[in-house]
Structures are given as structure tokens and as C-alpha cells.
N, C-alpha and C positions, 0 to 999 in steps of 0.2 A: 443432571444426575441420571444415571441409567440404573435400571433394576434388572436383576437376573431372576428368571423364574426357574424353579426346580422342576424336574420331570414329575409328572403326576404318577403316583403309585397307588395301588388299591389299598385302602385302609380297612377293608372288610375283615381280614384275619386279625388285625390289631383290635378292631372293635369287638370281635368275638372273644378274644382273650381278655380284654378289659372288662367286658360285660360279665365274664365268668369270674374274673378276679375280684370285682367289687363285692359280690355277696360272700365270696370266700374270705375276704379280709374282714368283713363284718362278723361272719360266723367265727372265724379264727380268733378275732379280738374278744368278742363277747364270751365265747366258750373258754378261752384261756383265762380270762379274768374270773369267770364264774368257777372254773375248776380249781384255780389257785385259791380262791376264796373258800371253797369247800375244804381244801387241804389245810389252810390256816385256821379255819374255824374248828376243824377236827383236832388240830394240835392244841388249840386253846381249851378244848374240851378234854384233853388228856390222851388223845389217840396217838400211838407211836408210829403208825403207818409202816410197821415192820411186817413184811410178807415173805413167804417162801413158796413160790410157785412149784408145782409138782416137778420133781427131777432137777430143780435148780437150787443154787445157793441162796441163802437168806439175803434179803436186801431191805433197805428202807426207802420208801417212796418219798421223793422230794420234789421241789419246784421244777427242776430241770426235767425229771421224768414225766411229771404231769404235763408240762408244756409240750414235750416231744410227742407224747401219746395223744395229745389233743390236736396238735397242729399237723402232724403227719397225715392222719385220715382226712382232715379238711383239705390239705394240699392235693391229695389224690382225688378227692371229690371235685375240686376246682378244675383239675386236668380233665376229668371225665365230663364235667359241665362244659368246658370249652369245646370239647369234641362234639358233644351232643347238642350244643346250642343251636346249630343250624337245622336240627331235626324238628324244631318247633316246640310248641307249648306242651304237647303230650309227653315228649321226652323230658322236658323240664319237670313236669308233674311227677313222672316216674322217678326221676333222680331225687326229688325231694322225699318221696316215699321210701326209696331205697336207703337214703341216709337215716331216716327215722327208724326203719326196720333194723338196720345194722346197729344203731344205738340200743334198741330194745334187745336184739339177739345177743349182743355182747355184755349186757348188764349182768348176767349171772357169772361171768368169767372171774371176778374177784373172789367169789365164793368157792372156787376150786383151789385157791391158794390157802396155805396155812397162815392165818392171821386172826386177830381178835375180831369179833363181830362188828364192832363200831368201825374199824378200818375197812372191813369188807363192804359195809353199807355205804360208807363215804366214797370208796372207789367205784362201787357199782353206780352210785348216783352221778358220778362224772361221765360214765358211758351214756347213761340215759339223757343227761343234760345236753351233751354235745349233739346227740341225734335230734332232740327236740329243737334245739337252737337252729340246726341245719334246716330242718323242716320249716320252722317258722319264718326264717329269713327267706328261703327260696319261695315259699308259698306267698309270703308278703310281697316280695318283688313281683311275682307273677300277677297278683291281684292289683298292685299299683300300676303295672304296665298295661293291664287290661282296662283299667279305669281311664288311663291317659288316652288309649286308642278310642274308647267309646266317647270320651268327653270332648 
């Protein structure tokens, strides 16, 4: 029986993408579950999640909108992480901080829309939660990778 060997190709770009994808999947999953839980808890507490952003028609925030507005920024972050991955630990640390900062900076956004205070607080907490999860996962991965290198 004969075997055929395939030509060797560089897997470096694939490793970079998969290394960026892994934390993004964790962040996306945890943030999506957490933010949908915030939405459902808010609904159980009687919040209607009816909002009217300035200059826009009134809308009701639902699961699909929460998932989209949670996962899109995470996907963008994953793409940036894949590009910056080759730039080393400092770039990774910077990106972790940028994600946290964006979560903090966007937290007041729901307060600019016309909505009841409970809805605004719940929506604002989703912004902050996503930024904190992004930071925790990226920093946790960096700490774990550093420990593996030292160990």
C-alpha cells in the first residue's frame, strides 16, 4: 500500500486566526448569554425595553438585537486581534484595554435614548458587561500563556 504526502503549507496564518478566534468565541458566547440573561431578567422585572433613540422611530429591544449588538463588536475585535496577534504581548494587552475602554465609553449611550430608567440601566449594563468580559478573557489568556511559557 502506498501513501501520498500532501505538500507542506504554512499553518502560521491559520494558527493566528484560530488563536484570535478562540477567545472571541469565548467572549461572544459568555457575553451573549449574559446580555440575553439581563434582557430576560429585565422583562421578568417588568421592563418593556421600549426605546426611541434620538431622531429614530421607537423600537423594542429584543433577543435578536441584543445578540447582534453583542456579537458584532466581538467579531470586529476578533478581526483586529488576528491582525495584531503577530505584534506580540503588548499589542494583545493594548487590545484587551481598548475593548474594556469601549465598553465603558459606550455605557452611557442608552441614556441618550428615550426609555424608562430601568431599561436604560439594563441596556447600559450590557455595554459594560461585554467590555469587562472581553478584557477578562483576553487578559486571562495572556496570563495562562505566560504561565505555560515560564512553567
